[in-house]
N, C-alpha and C positions, 0 to 999 in steps of 0.2 A: 170565140172571141171577144175581147173586149177591147173598149175604149179608157183613153184613161186621160185625161185632160187637167186646163189651170187655168187662169185669168187672174190680174191683180186688180181688186176690186175697192171701192168704197162705198159704205152703205147699201147694199147690193145683198142677193144670193146667184146663185145656177142652178136650172133644173135641166135635168135630161130626159130623155125618153124616147123608145126604143121605136116605130114605125114598122108596118107592114109595107108590100110594095104599092097598095092604093090610099098609105099615107094613113092608117089608122092608127091609134096609140095600142101598143099592145104590154101586158106587164105593167109593174108597177112603177112610176115616173119616180125618180131620184132626186131629191134637191141638197144645195152645200152650200155652208154656210158657215163659217169662221166662228169662233165666240166673239160676243161685243169685246168692239177695239174703240180708238180715238174715233172721231172723223174726221178728223185730219188725219190720218194716216195709210197708205197703199196698206192694205192686205191682201198675201197671196191666199186662195182657195184652189183646193181640187180633187179631184176626187175618180174613180172606177166605175166603168157601167159594164156588169156581164150583159154580155147578149141572149137575147131568147134564142130558138135555131129556127125563128122562121125572122126574123128581123132584116130588113134593107137598107135603112135609115137612121140615122141618129140626130133628133132635133135635140139641139139645143136652144133655151131659154135663159138670159139675162136678164136678170130681176131687178128695179127695183124699188123700192115699197118707202114711207112714211116722209112724202115729198111735202112740204109744209105751202107748195104753193105753185104756180104752172111756170115761174122762174128760174127753180133750181135746175139743177143740170147731174146728172149724174156720167160719172167714167169709169170705162175700161180700161186694159191696157193690156198689150200685147195674150191676147186669149188664143189657146191654143187644143185642139181636141186630135188624136192619132190612135191607129191600131194597134195593138200588142198584143202578143200571145200567151198564149194561158198554158200551162202545163194539168 
């Protein structure tokens, strides 16, 4: 099984890591971030993450970087994750 997903983001990245039944991270975490883009535009970021054999959960982290102060906001919109078939 694989999971694929996407989100519209501004000034952020997405990290995905599989977990076993106890919540322990297994396999290598994968991070997805598009090339640099203007700060005032929405950018779609997407990726596919193959599941290790003993994976039971997928943890997806929406990560914000580079804030210059605690008043800055980060926006995510229309985030989705879904299972896909792999031949």
